[in-house]
MOPAC internal coordinates of N, CA, C and O (Angstrom, degrees):
PM7 1SCF
backbone

  N    0.0000 0     0.00 0     0.00 0    0    0    0
  C    1.4476 1     0.00 0     0.00 0    1    0    0
  C    1.5172 1   109.16 1     0.00 0    2    1    0
  O    1.2310 1   120.99 1   -31.51 1    3    2    1
  N    1.3222 1   115.72 1   148.49 1    3    2    1
  C    1.4622 1   119.65 1   175.31 1    5    3    2
  C    1.5228 1   109.62 1   -76.81 1    6    5    3
  O    1.2310 1   121.03 1   -37.23 1    7    6    5
  N    1.3254 1   115.64 1   142.77 1    7    6    5
  C    1.4638 1   122.47 1   175.19 1    9    7    6
  C    1.5194 1   107.61 1  -111.78 1   10    9    7
  O    1.2310 1   121.05 1   -47.29 1   11   10    9
  N    1.3310 1   115.60 1   132.71 1   11   10    9
  C    1.4633 1   121.32 1  -176.69 1   13   11   10
  C    1.5249 1   111.41 1  -111.66 1   14   13   11
  O    1.2310 1   121.48 1   -29.55 1   15   14   13
  N    1.3226 1   114.77 1   150.45 1   15   14   13
  C    1.4636 1   121.25 1   176.19 1   17   15   14
  C    1.5217 1   109.57 1   -68.78 1   18   17   15
  O    1.2310 1   120.83 1   -41.34 1   19   18   17
  N    1.3222 1   116.01 1   138.66 1   19   18   17
  C    1.4591 1   122.59 1   176.47 1   21   19   18
  C    1.5321 1   106.42 1  -124.31 1   22   21   19
  O    1.2310 1   121.19 1   -99.06 1   23   22   21
  N    1.3458 1   115.33 1    80.94 1   23   22   21
  C    1.4631 1   121.47 1  -175.58 1   25   23   22
  C    1.5231 1   109.92 1  -123.31 1   26   25   23
  O    1.2310 1   120.92 1   -33.41 1   27   26   25
  N    1.3184 1   115.85 1   146.59 1   27   26   25
  C    1.4763 1   120.90 1   178.71 1   29   27   26
  C    1.5150 1   111.68 1   -75.94 1   30   29   27
  O    1.2310 1   121.04 1   146.80 1   31   30   29
  N    1.3356 1   115.62 1   -33.20 1   31   30   29
  C    1.4579 1   120.24 1   178.49 1   33   31   30
  C    1.5219 1   108.65 1  -139.28 1   34   33   31
  O    1.2310 1   120.89 1   -20.57 1   35   34   33
  N    1.3162 1   115.91 1   159.43 1   35   34   33
  C    1.4604 1   121.04 1  -178.90 1   37   35   34
  C    1.5283 1   110.12 1   -54.76 1   38   37   35
  O    1.2310 1   121.14 1   -35.67 1   39   38   37
  N    1.3411 1   115.42 1   144.33 1   39   38   37
  C    1.4632 1   121.97 1   176.61 1   41   39   38
  C    1.5142 1   107.98 1  -118.10 1   42   41   39
  O    1.2310 1   120.45 1   -56.61 1   43   42   41
  N    1.3149 1   116.75 1   123.39 1   43   42   41
  C    1.4584 1   121.90 1   179.24 1   45   43   42
  C    1.5258 1   108.96 1   -97.83 1   46   45   43
  O    1.2310 1   121.29 1   -49.90 1   47   46   45
  N    1.3441 1   115.14 1   130.10 1   47   46   45
  C    1.4617 1   120.54 1   176.81 1   49   47   46
  C    1.5267 1   107.05 1  -108.77 1   50   49   47
  O    1.2310 1   120.07 1   -71.57 1   51   50   49
  N    1.3282 1   117.47 1   108.43 1   51   50   49
  C    1.4708 1   119.74 1   178.50 1   53   51   50
  C    1.5308 1   110.61 1   -67.01 1   54   53   51
  O    1.2310 1   120.13 1   -19.50 1   55   54   53
  N    1.3467 1   117.37 1   160.50 1   55   54   53
  C    1.4569 1   119.67 1   175.33 1   57   55   54
  C    1.5333 1   110.87 1   -54.56 1   58   57   55
  O    1.2310 1   120.64 1   -40.62 1   59   58   57
  N    1.3162 1   116.37 1   139.38 1   59   58   57
  C    1.4720 1   125.42 1   179.51 1   61   59   58
  C    1.5275 1   114.24 1    70.38 1   62   61   59
  O    1.2310 1   119.67 1  -175.87 1   63   62   61
  N    1.3221 1   118.23 1     4.13 1   63   62   61
  C    1.4631 1   120.88 1  -178.70 1   65   63   62
  C    1.5242 1   110.60 1   -97.45 1   66   65   63
  O    1.2310 1   121.10 1   -20.80 1   67   66   65
  N    1.3205 1   115.50 1   159.20 1   67   66   65
  C    1.4595 1   122.79 1   176.06 1   69   67   66
  C    1.5207 1   109.11 1  -126.09 1   70   69   67
  O    1.2310 1   121.17 1   -36.61 1   71   70   69
  N    1.3347 1   115.37 1   143.39 1   71   70   69
  C    1.4622 1   121.29 1  -175.18 1   73   71   70
  C    1.5245 1   109.08 1  -143.75 1   74   73   71
  O    1.2310 1   120.54 1   -39.90 1   75   74   73
  N    1.3400 1   116.58 1   140.10 1   75   74   73
  C    1.4614 1   121.24 1   171.87 1   77   75   74
  C    1.5144 1   108.51 1   -86.14 1   78   77   75
  O    1.2310 1   120.72 1   -54.06 1   79   78   77
  N    1.3337 1   116.24 1   125.94 1   79   78   77
  C    1.4555 1   121.25 1  -179.88 1   81   79   78
  C    1.5263 1   108.34 1  -113.43 1   82   81   79
  O    1.2310 1   119.86 1   -59.09 1   83   82   81
  N    1.3388 1   117.87 1   120.91 1   83   82   81
  C    1.4654 1   120.19 1   179.38 1   85   83   82
  C    1.5291 1   111.53 1   -71.55 1   86   85   83
  O    1.2310 1   121.10 1   -26.67 1   87   86   85
  N    1.3340 1   115.50 1   153.33 1   87   86   85
  C    1.4616 1   121.01 1   178.67 1   89   87   86
  C    1.5256 1   112.42 1  -113.00 1   90   89   87
  O    1.2310 1   120.28 1   166.46 1   91   90   89
  N    1.3298 1   117.07 1   -13.54 1   91   90   89
  C    1.4562 1   119.82 1  -175.65 1   93   91   90
  C    1.5194 1   112.74 1    77.89 1   94   93   91
  O    1.2310 1   120.11 1  -175.80 1   95   94   93
  N    1.3321 1   117.40 1     4.20 1   95   94   93
  C    1.4644 1   122.04 1  -179.88 1   97   95   94
  C    1.5209 1   110.61 1  -102.09 1   98   97   95
  O    1.2310 1   120.86 1   -39.52 1   99   98   97
  N    1.3202 1   115.97 1   140.48 1   99   98   97
  C    1.4599 1   123.03 1   177.37 1  101   99   98
  C    1.5284 1   107.01 1  -124.24 1  102  101   99
  O    1.2310 1   120.15 1   -88.04 1  103  102  101
  N    1.3365 1   117.31 1    91.96 1  103  102  101
  C    1.4622 1   120.17 1  -171.64 1  105  103  102
  C    1.5279 1   113.16 1   -73.41 1  106  105  103
  O    1.2310 1   121.11 1   -30.79 1  107  106  105
  N    1.3194 1   115.47 1   149.21 1  107  106  105
  C    1.4600 1   122.36 1   169.30 1  109  107  106
  C    1.5291 1   106.30 1  -134.09 1  110  109  107
  O    1.2310 1   122.00 1   -94.21 1  111  110  109
  N    1.3258 1   113.77 1    85.79 1  111  110  109
  C    1.4578 1   120.06 1  -178.75 1  113  111  110
  C    1.5308 1   109.81 1   -79.23 1  114  113  111
  O    1.2310 1   120.13 1   -33.29 1  115  114  113
  N    1.3319 1   117.36 1   146.71 1  115  114  113
  C    1.4544 1   119.70 1   179.42 1  117  115  114
  C    1.5304 1   111.73 1   -69.00 1  118  117  115
  O    1.2310 1   119.97 1   -27.58 1  119  118  117
  N    1.3186 1   117.67 1   152.42 1  119  118  117
  C    1.4684 1   120.05 1   175.88 1  121  119  118
  C    1.5276 1   110.42 1   -54.64 1  122  121  119
  O    1.2310 1   120.82 1   -38.27 1  123  122  121
  N    1.3268 1   116.04 1   141.73 1  123  122  121
  C    1.4591 1   120.37 1  -179.56 1  125  123  122
  C    1.5146 1   113.82 1    88.96 1  126  125  123
  O    1.2310 1   119.90 1  -176.04 1  127  126  125
  N    1.3447 1   117.80 1     3.96 1  127  126  125
  C    1.4634 1   121.72 1   179.31 1  129  127  126
  C    1.5210 1   109.92 1  -128.22 1  130  129  127
  O    1.2310 1   121.13 1   -19.10 1  131  130  129
  N    1.3193 1   115.43 1   160.90 1  131  130  129
  C    1.4625 1   122.17 1   174.63 1  133  131  130
  C    1.5195 1   108.56 1  -138.29 1  134  133  131
  O    1.2310 1   120.83 1   -21.43 1  135  134  133
  N    1.3227 1   116.02 1   158.57 1  135  134  133
  C    1.4539 1   121.58 1   170.19 1  137  135  134
  C    1.5161 1   107.89 1  -102.18 1  138  137  135
  O    1.2310 1   120.48 1   -53.04 1  139  138  137
  N    1.3236 1   116.69 1   126.96 1  139  138  137
  C    1.4584 1   121.43 1   178.14 1  141  139  138
  C    1.5280 1   108.17 1  -102.97 1  142  141  139
  O    1.2310 1   120.58 1   -61.12 1  143  142  141
  N    1.3222 1   116.49 1   118.88 1  143  142  141
  C    1.4615 1   122.10 1  -178.51 1  145  143  142
  C    1.5179 1   108.52 1   -92.96 1  146  145  143
  O    1.2310 1   121.36 1   -56.18 1  147  146  145
  N    1.3323 1   115.00 1   123.82 1  147  146  145
  C    1.4628 1   121.03 1  -175.43 1  149  147  146
  C    1.5249 1   111.14 1  -127.14 1  150  149  147
  O    1.2310 1   120.42 1   -26.38 1  151  150  149
  N    1.3469 1   116.80 1   153.62 1  151  150  149
  C    1.4629 1   120.62 1   178.55 1  153  151  150
  C    1.5258 1   112.05 1   -69.30 1  154  153  151
  O    1.2310 1   121.12 1   -18.70 1  155  154  153
  N    1.3020 1   115.46 1   161.30 1  155  154  153
  C    1.4683 1   121.79 1   170.26 1  157  155  154
  C    1.5255 1   106.42 1   -94.39 1  158  157  155
  O    1.2310 1   120.78 1   -52.03 1  159  158  157
  N    1.3092 1   116.12 1   127.97 1  159  158  157
  C    1.4635 1   120.15 1  -174.71 1  161  159  158
  C    1.5280 1   112.61 1   -63.24 1  162  161  159
  O    1.2310 1   119.99 1   144.77 1  163  162  161
  N    1.3353 1   117.62 1   -35.23 1  163  162  161
  C    1.4571 1   120.39 1   179.70 1  165  163  162
  C    1.5188 1   112.71 1   -63.98 1  166  165  163
  O    1.2310 1   120.19 1   138.30 1  167  166  165
  N    1.3346 1   117.24 1   -41.70 1  167  166  165
  C    1.4717 1   120.42 1   177.74 1  169  167  166
  C    1.5207 1   110.47 1   -64.95 1  170  169  167
  O    1.2310 1   120.78 1   138.71 1  171  170  169
  N    1.3267 1   116.11 1   -41.29 1  171  170  169
  C    1.4588 1   119.88 1  -179.50 1  173  171  170
  C    1.5214 1   111.11 1   -64.95 1  174  173  171
  O    1.2310 1   120.64 1   133.90 1  175  174  173
  N    1.3358 1   116.39 1   -46.10 1  175  174  173
  C    1.4616 1   120.40 1  -176.61 1  177  175  174
  C    1.5278 1   112.17 1   -70.05 1  178  177  175
  O    1.2310 1   120.63 1   131.09 1  179  178  177
  N    1.3296 1   116.40 1   -48.91 1  179  178  177
  C    1.4729 1   119.79 1  -174.37 1  181  179  178
  C    1.5187 1   113.98 1   -75.43 1  182  181  179
  O    1.2310 1   120.39 1   141.90 1  183  182  181
  N    1.3570 1   116.87 1   -38.10 1  183  182  181
  C    1.4629 1   119.73 1  -170.08 1  185  183  182
  C    1.5294 1   114.60 1  -122.83 1  186  185  183
  O    1.2310 1   120.01 1   170.23 1  187  186  185
  N    1.3230 1   117.59 1    -9.77 1  187  186  185
  C    1.4681 1   119.60 1  -176.56 1  189  187  186
  C    1.5123 1   112.50 1    76.57 1  190  189  187
  O    1.2310 1   119.85 1  -159.82 1  191  190  189
  N    1.3382 1   117.89 1    20.18 1  191  190  189
  C    1.4678 1   122.33 1  -179.32 1  193  191  190
  C    1.5197 1   108.20 1  -100.40 1  194  193  191
  O    1.2310 1   120.89 1   -51.49 1  195  194  193
  N    1.3315 1   115.91 1   128.51 1  195  194  193
  C    1.4531 1   120.46 1  -175.99 1  197  195  194
  C    1.5271 1   110.50 1  -146.11 1  198  197  195
  O    1.2310 1   120.92 1    -7.27 1  199  198  197
  N    1.3170 1   115.84 1   172.73 1  199  198  197
  C    1.4656 1   121.67 1   174.90 1  201  199  198
  C    1.5215 1   106.87 1   -81.65 1  202  201  199
  O    1.2310 1   120.39 1   -55.49 1  203  202  201
  N    1.3212 1   116.86 1   124.51 1  203  202  201
  C    1.4673 1   121.12 1  -171.66 1  205  203  202
  C    1.5199 1   112.46 1   -63.91 1  206  205  203
  O    1.2310 1   119.42 1   135.88 1  207  206  205
  N    1.3045 1   118.71 1   -44.12 1  207  206  205
  C    1.4599 1   121.39 1  -175.57 1  209  207  206
  C    1.5226 1   111.65 1  -105.34 1  210  209  207
  O    1.2310 1   120.66 1  -137.88 1  211  210  209
  N    1.3191 1   116.34 1    42.12 1  211  210  209
  C    1.4700 1   120.81 1  -173.57 1  213  211  210
  C    1.5218 1   112.06 1   -70.75 1  214  213  211
  O    1.2310 1   120.00 1   -42.14 1  215  214  213
  N    1.3187 1   117.61 1   137.86 1  215  214  213
  C    1.4689 1   122.81 1   -12.14 1  217  215  214
  C    1.5210 1   110.52 1   -78.65 1  218  217  215
  O    1.2310 1   120.95 1   -42.52 1  219  218  217
  N    1.3142 1   115.78 1   137.48 1  219  218  217
  C    1.4561 1   120.95 1   173.62 1  221  219  218
  C    1.5183 1   109.37 1   -78.95 1  222  221  219
  O    1.2310 1   120.35 1   -23.33 1  223  222  221
  N    1.3130 1   116.94 1   156.67 1  223  222  221
  C    1.4594 1   121.38 1  -179.05 1  225  223  222
  C    1.5156 1   110.58 1  -119.15 1  226  225  223
  O    1.2310 1   120.74 1   -49.79 1  227  226  225
  N    1.3300 1   116.19 1   130.21 1  227  226  225
  C    1.4594 1   122.49 1   171.22 1  229  227  226
  C    1.5209 1   105.93 1  -106.36 1  230  229  227
  O    1.2310 1   120.53 1   -67.39 1  231  230  229
  N    1.3184 1   116.60 1   112.61 1  231  230  229
  C    1.4623 1   121.76 1  -179.28 1  233  231  230
  C    1.5173 1   111.21 1   -73.89 1  234  233  231
  O    1.2310 1   120.73 1   -25.80 1  235  234  233
  N    1.3211 1   116.21 1   154.20 1  235  234  233
  C    1.4632 1   121.68 1  -178.24 1  237  235  234
  C    1.5262 1   112.37 1   -63.21 1  238  237  235
  O    1.2310 1   119.57 1   154.35 1  239  238  237
  N    1.3255 1   118.43 1   -25.65 1  239  238  237
  C    1.4721 1   120.05 1  -178.12 1  241  239  238
  C    1.5303 1   113.26 1   -93.05 1  242  241  239
  O    1.2310 1   119.47 1  -177.34 1  243  242  241
  N    1.3247 1   118.61 1     2.66 1  243  242  241
  C    1.4663 1   121.45 1   178.06 1  245  243  242
  C    1.5176 1   109.87 1   -76.32 1  246  245  243
  O    1.2310 1   120.24 1   -45.79 1  247  246  245
  N    1.3332 1   117.14 1   134.21 1  247  246  245
  C    1.4626 1   121.29 1  -178.07 1  249  247  246
  C    1.5290 1   113.93 1  -125.60 1  250  249  247
  O    1.2310 1   119.33 1  -169.91 1  251  250  249
  N    1.3144 1   118.89 1    10.09 1  251  250  249
  C    1.4552 1   121.12 1   178.94 1  253  251  250
  C    1.5166 1   111.99 1   -88.72 1  254  253  251
  O    1.2310 1   121.58 1     2.20 1  255  254  253
  N    1.3351 1   114.57 1  -177.80 1  255  254  253
  C    1.4654 1   119.13 1   177.27 1  257  255  254
  C    1.5209 1   109.98 1   -69.84 1  258  257  255
  O    1.2310 1   120.76 1   -37.84 1  259  258  257
  N    1.3025 1   116.16 1   142.16 1  259  258  257
  C    1.4531 1   122.47 1   176.55 1  261  259  258
  C    1.5244 1   107.84 1   -78.90 1  262  261  259
  O    1.2310 1   120.85 1   -64.48 1  263  262  261
  N    1.3256 1   115.98 1   115.52 1  263  262  261
  C    1.4570 1   122.25 1   176.70 1  265  263  262
  C    1.5220 1   107.95 1  -117.26 1  266  265  263
  O    1.2310 1   120.72 1   -36.17 1  267  266  265
  N    1.3085 1   116.24 1   143.83 1  267  266  265
  C    1.4515 1   121.77 1  -176.96 1  269  267  266
  C    1.5241 1   108.99 1  -108.61 1  270  269  267
  O    1.2310 1   120.86 1   -52.61 1  271  270  269
  N    1.3314 1   115.96 1   127.39 1  271  270  269
  C    1.4569 1   121.65 1   179.71 1  273  271  270
  C    1.5291 1   108.40 1   -90.17 1  274  273  271
  O    1.2310 1   121.20 1   -78.09 1  275  274  273
  N    1.3281 1   115.30 1   101.91 1  275  274  273
  C    1.4639 1   121.28 1   179.83 1  277  275  274
  C    1.5214 1   110.24 1   -98.35 1  278  277  275
  O    1.2310 1   121.12 1   -32.53 1  279  278  277
  N    1.3283 1   115.47 1   147.47 1  279  278  277
  C    1.4597 1   121.71 1   174.13 1  281  279  278
  C    1.5269 1   107.43 1  -128.68 1  282  281  279
  O    1.2310 1   121.10 1   -38.96 1  283  282  281
  N    1.3236 1   115.50 1   141.04 1  283  282  281
  C    1.4553 1   121.69 1   177.80 1  285  283  282
  C    1.5227 1   108.40 1  -101.69 1  286  285  283
  O    1.2310 1   120.79 1   -77.60 1  287  286  285
  N    1.3293 1   116.09 1   102.40 1  287  286  285
  C    1.4588 1   121.61 1   177.89 1  289  287  286
  C    1.5211 1   111.42 1   -91.88 1  290  289  287
  O    1.2310 1   120.51 1  -176.98 1  291  290  289
  N    1.3276 1   116.63 1     3.02 1  291  290  289
  C    1.4542 1   121.63 1   179.24 1  293  291  290
  C    1.5198 1   112.35 1   -81.74 1  294  293  291
  O    1.2310 1   121.29 1     2.61 1  295  294  293
  N    1.3266 1   115.13 1  -177.39 1  295  294  293
  C    1.4663 1   121.42 1  -178.11 1  297  295  294
  C    1.5187 1   113.57 1   -97.92 1  298  297  295
  O    1.2310 1   119.88 1   172.19 1  299  298  297
  N    1.3327 1   117.83 1    -7.81 1  299  298  297
  C    1.4652 1   122.54 1  -177.08 1  301  299  298
  C    1.5230 1   110.01 1  -121.54 1  302  301  299
  O    1.2310 1   119.77 1   -28.47 1  303  302  301
  N    1.3403 1   118.04 1   151.53 1  303  302  301
  C    1.4683 1   119.77 1   173.57 1  305  303  302
  C    1.5318 1   109.61 1   -59.01 1  306  305  303
  O    1.2310 1   120.78 1   -33.26 1  307  306  305
  N    1.3288 1   116.12 1   146.74 1  307  306  305
  C    1.4631 1   121.75 1   179.33 1  309  307  306
  C    1.5200 1   108.23 1  -121.58 1  310  309  307
  O    1.2310 1   120.48 1   -48.29 1  311  310  309
  N    1.3319 1   116.69 1   131.71 1  311  310  309
  C    1.4612 1   121.66 1  -177.68 1  313  311  310
  C    1.5283 1   109.95 1  -104.03 1  314  313  311
  O    1.2310 1   121.26 1   -51.64 1  315  314  313
  N    1.3405 1   115.20 1   128.36 1  315  314  313
  C    1.4606 1   122.19 1   175.01 1  317  315  314
  C    1.5231 1   107.09 1  -102.19 1  318  317  315
  O    1.2310 1   120.59 1   -54.85 1  319  318  317
  N    1.3352 1   116.48 1   125.15 1  319  318  317
  C    1.4651 1   122.39 1   178.83 1  321  319  318
  C    1.5269 1   109.52 1  -109.19 1  322  321  319
  O    1.2310 1   120.72 1   -23.84 1  323  322  321
  N    1.3148 1   116.23 1   156.16 1  323  322  321
  C    1.4573 1   121.09 1   177.65 1  325  323  322
  C    1.5372 1   110.00 1   -55.22 1  326  325  323
  O    1.2310 1   120.92 1   -49.21 1  327  326  325
  N    1.3254 1   115.85 1   130.79 1  327  326  325
  C    1.4551 1   120.71 1   179.24 1  329  327  326
  C    1.5150 1   115.28 1    90.39 1  330  329  327
  O    1.2310 1   120.04 1   170.37 1  331  330  329
  N    1.3357 1   117.53 1    -9.63 1  331  330  329
  C    1.4634 1   119.95 1   177.41 1  333  331  330
  C    1.5300 1   109.86 1   -63.30 1  334  333  331
  O    1.2310 1   120.78 1   -40.93 1  335  334  333
  N    1.3136 1   116.11 1   139.07 1  335  334  333
  C    1.4647 1   120.98 1   173.52 1  337  335  334
  C    1.5241 1   107.38 1   -77.48 1  338  337  335
  O    1.2310 1   120.41 1   -61.62 1  339  338  337
  N    1.3397 1   116.82 1   118.38 1  339  338  337
  C    1.4672 1   120.82 1  -171.86 1  341  339  338
  C    1.5211 1   113.94 1  -115.17 1  342  341  339
  O    1.2310 1   119.50 1   163.37 1  343  342  341
  N    1.3236 1   118.57 1   -16.63 1  343  342  341
  C    1.4624 1   121.58 1  -178.52 1  345  343  342
  C    1.5235 1   108.38 1  -163.88 1  346  345  343
  O    1.2310 1   121.36 1    -1.14 1  347  346  345
  N    1.3234 1   115.01 1   178.86 1  347  346  345
  C    1.4583 1   121.64 1   175.92 1  349  347  346
  C    1.5235 1   108.36 1  -129.36 1  350  349  347
  O    1.2310 1   120.86 1   -26.54 1  351  350  349
  N    1.3352 1   115.97 1   153.46 1  351  350  349
  C    1.4631 1   119.75 1   175.55 1  353  351  350
  C    1.5200 1   109.14 1  -129.19 1  354  353  351
  O    1.2310 1   121.51 1   -46.94 1  355  354  353
  N    1.3202 1   114.71 1   133.06 1  355  354  353
  C    1.4532 1   122.78 1   173.57 1  357  355  354
  C    1.5266 1   106.51 1  -113.36 1  358  357  355
  O    1.2310 1   120.26 1   -52.47 1  359  358  357
  N    1.3217 1   117.11 1   127.53 1  359  358  357
  C    1.4620 1   121.14 1   175.26 1  361  359  358
  C    1.5210 1   106.91 1   -95.10 1  362  361  359
  O    1.2310 1   120.77 1   -53.20 1  363  362  361
  N    1.3402 1   116.13 1   126.80 1  363  362  361
  C    1.4568 1   120.72 1  -174.11 1  365  363  362
  C    1.5288 1   110.49 1  -141.00 1  366  365  363
  O    1.2310 1   120.69 1   -27.02 1  367  366  365
  N    1.3323 1   116.28 1   152.98 1  367  366  365
  C    1.4616 1   119.38 1   176.09 1  369  367  366
  C    1.5272 1   110.74 1   -69.25 1  370  369  367
  O    1.2310 1   121.10 1   -28.48 1  371  370  369
  N    1.3153 1   115.50 1   151.52 1  371  370  369
  C    1.4590 1   122.43 1   178.58 1  373  371  370
  C    1.5259 1   108.31 1  -111.72 1  374  373  371
  O    1.2310 1   120.52 1   -51.75 1  375  374  373
  N    1.3124 1   116.60 1   128.25 1  375  374  373
  C    1.4678 1   121.07 1   175.63 1  377  375  374
  C    1.5208 1   108.53 1   -92.57 1  378  377  375
  O    1.2310 1   120.48 1   -53.99 1  379  378  377
  N    1.2942 1   116.68 1   126.01 1  379  378  377
  C    1.4660 1   121.27 1   176.64 1  381  379  378
  C    1.5193 1   108.55 1   -88.37 1  382  381  379
  O    1.2310 1   120.32 1   -42.36 1  383  382  381
  N    1.3033 1   116.99 1   137.64 1  383  382  381
  C    1.4610 1   121.18 1   178.99 1  385  383  382
  C    1.5220 1   109.85 1  -121.84 1  386  385  383
  O    1.2310 1   121.42 1   -21.56 1  387  386  385
  N    1.2902 1   114.90 1   158.44 1  387  386  385
  C    1.4550 1   121.39 1   176.08 1  389  387  386
  C    1.5223 1   106.53 1  -113.18 1  390  389  387
  O    1.2310 1   120.18 1   -53.17 1  391  390  389
  N    1.3128 1   117.26 1   126.83 1  391  390  389
  C    1.4566 1   122.66 1  -179.63 1  393  391  390
  C    1.5310 1   108.28 1   -84.93 1  394  393  391
  O    1.2310 1   121.29 1   -46.98 1  395  394  393
  N    1.3216 1   115.13 1   133.02 1  395  394  393
  C    1.4644 1   120.04 1   177.76 1  397  395  394
  C    1.5231 1   109.13 1  -134.47 1  398  397  395
  O    1.2310 1   120.84 1   -43.74 1  399  398  397
  N    1.3132 1   116.00 1   136.26 1  399  398  397
  C    1.4564 1   120.91 1   176.64 1  401  399  398
  C    1.5222 1   108.84 1   -75.61 1  402  401  399
  O    1.2310 1   120.62 1   -39.27 1  403  402  401
  N    1.3420 1   116.42 1   140.73 1  403  402  401
  C    1.4574 1   120.71 1  -178.83 1  405  403  402
  C    1.5291 1   109.87 1  -134.65 1  406  405  403
  O    1.2310 1   120.80 1   -28.82 1  407  406  405
  N    1.2946 1   116.08 1   151.18 1  407  406  405
  C    1.4708 1   121.84 1   176.77 1  409  407  406
  C    1.5276 1   111.21 1   -74.19 1  410  409  407
  O    1.2310 1   120.46 1   147.66 1  411  410  409
  N    1.3567 1   116.73 1   -32.34 1  411  410  409
  C    1.4628 1   120.86 1  -178.93 1  413  411  410
  C    1.5234 1   109.08 1  -153.17 1  414  413  411
  O    1.2310 1   121.41 1   -14.30 1  415  414  413
  N    1.3277 1   114.90 1   165.70 1  415  414  413
  C    1.4587 1   121.48 1   178.79 1  417  415  414
  C    1.5238 1   109.63 1  -110.07 1  418  417  415
  O    1.2310 1   121.00 1   -23.80 1  419  418  417
  N    1.3345 1   115.70 1   156.20 1  419  418  417
  C    1.4558 1   120.20 1   175.77 1  421  419  418
  C    1.5159 1   111.03 1   -64.46 1  422  421  419
  O    1.2310 1   120.40 1   -28.35 1  423  422  421
  N    1.3155 1   116.84 1   151.65 1  423  422  421
  C    1.4681 1   122.82 1  -178.88 1  425  423  422
  C    1.5231 1   110.56 1   -83.46 1  426  425  423
  O    1.2310 1   120.71 1   -37.12 1  427  426  425
  N    1.3488 1   116.24 1   142.88 1  427  426  425
  C    1.4635 1   122.85 1   172.39 1  429  427  426
  C    1.5188 1   108.23 1  -136.05 1  430  429  427
  O    1.2310 1   120.28 1   -14.61 1  431  430  429
  N    1.3205 1   117.07 1   165.39 1  431  430  429
  C    1.4612 1   120.75 1   178.12 1  433  431  430
  C    1.5280 1   110.86 1   -63.03 1  434  433  431
  O    1.2310 1   120.31 1   141.88 1  435  434  433
  N    1.3182 1   117.01 1   -38.12 1  435  434  433
  C    1.4653 1   122.03 1  -178.39 1  437  435  434
  C    1.5134 1   111.89 1   -75.58 1  438  437  435
  O    1.2310 1   120.27 1   141.68 1  439  438  437
  N    1.3119 1   117.08 1   -38.32 1  439  438  437
  C    1.4704 1   119.72 1  -179.16 1  441  439  438
  C    1.5185 1   111.58 1    65.82 1  442  441  439
  O    1.2310 1   120.34 1    43.78 1  443  442  441
  N    1.3250 1   116.96 1  -136.22 1  443  442  441
  C    1.4658 1   122.28 1  -176.51 1  445  443  442
  C    1.5281 1   112.51 1   -92.63 1  446  445  443
  O    1.2310 1   119.59 1  -173.85 1  447  446  445
  N    1.3312 1   118.39 1     6.15 1  447  446  445
  C    1.4700 1   120.74 1  -179.41 1  449  447  446
  C    1.5266 1   109.51 1   -69.49 1  450  449  447
  O    1.2310 1   120.12 1   -46.27 1  451  450  449
  N    1.3080 1   117.37 1   133.73 1  451  450  449
  C    1.4519 1   122.39 1  -179.00 1  453  451  450
  C    1.5140 1   111.68 1  -144.54 1  454  453  451
  O    1.2310 1   120.12 1     9.20 1  455  454  453
  N    1.3162 1   117.38 1  -170.80 1  455  454  453
  C    1.4628 1   124.10 1   176.02 1  457  455  454
  C    1.5241 1   112.99 1    45.02 1  458  457  455
  O    1.2310 1   120.76 1  -111.05 1  459  458  457
  N    1.3263 1   116.15 1    68.95 1  459  458  457
  C    1.4538 1   120.84 1   175.26 1  461  459  458
  C    1.5089 1   114.56 1    93.98 1  462  461  459
  O    1.2310 1   119.93 1  -176.94 1  463  462  461
  N    1.3255 1   117.75 1     3.06 1  463  462  461
  C    1.4684 1   119.94 1  -176.08 1  465  463  462
  C    1.5195 1   113.74 1   -69.75 1  466  465  463
  O    1.2310 1   119.96 1   162.45 1  467  466  465
  N    1.3573 1   117.68 1   -17.55 1  467  466  465
  C    1.4682 1   119.12 1  -179.21 1  469  467  466
  C    1.5153 1   111.84 1   -92.28 1  470  469  467
  O    1.2310 1   119.42 1  -175.47 1  471  470  469
  N    1.3237 1   118.72 1     4.53 1  471  470  469
  C    1.4705 1   121.93 1   175.43 1  473  471  470
  C    1.5104 1   112.80 1    89.82 1  474  473  471
  O    1.2310 1   121.24 1     8.71 1  475  474  473
  N    1.3220 1   115.24 1  -171.29 1  475  474  473
  C    1.4612 1   121.92 1  -177.65 1  477  475  474
  C    1.5025 1   110.35 1   -86.11 1  478  477  475
  O    1.2310 1   120.10 1   180.00 1  479  478  477

């Protein structure tokens, strides 16, 4: 779903700055679910404005206002107006895991190779 700014007056985000933008929404997600906050591709491409901690997580037990942490990675100030679409939220199930200490890990073809090891 699209998330919109809920501001009384325009908010200017200078280049390299980060700002919390309220949405006016107070979520109550069911247990076992989370809200994933994601950037809007148009804002990122056109203006360099994105969600700083993407994807952000809204836990099921959070009861405050949903605020979006935007960062301006562009070269020009960016103005957020009331009603502007500033982010997206996906509601998804959360899998709980149990951590267990192990003496060794199972073998795979890839093994411990990372950071570019699978090619382009």
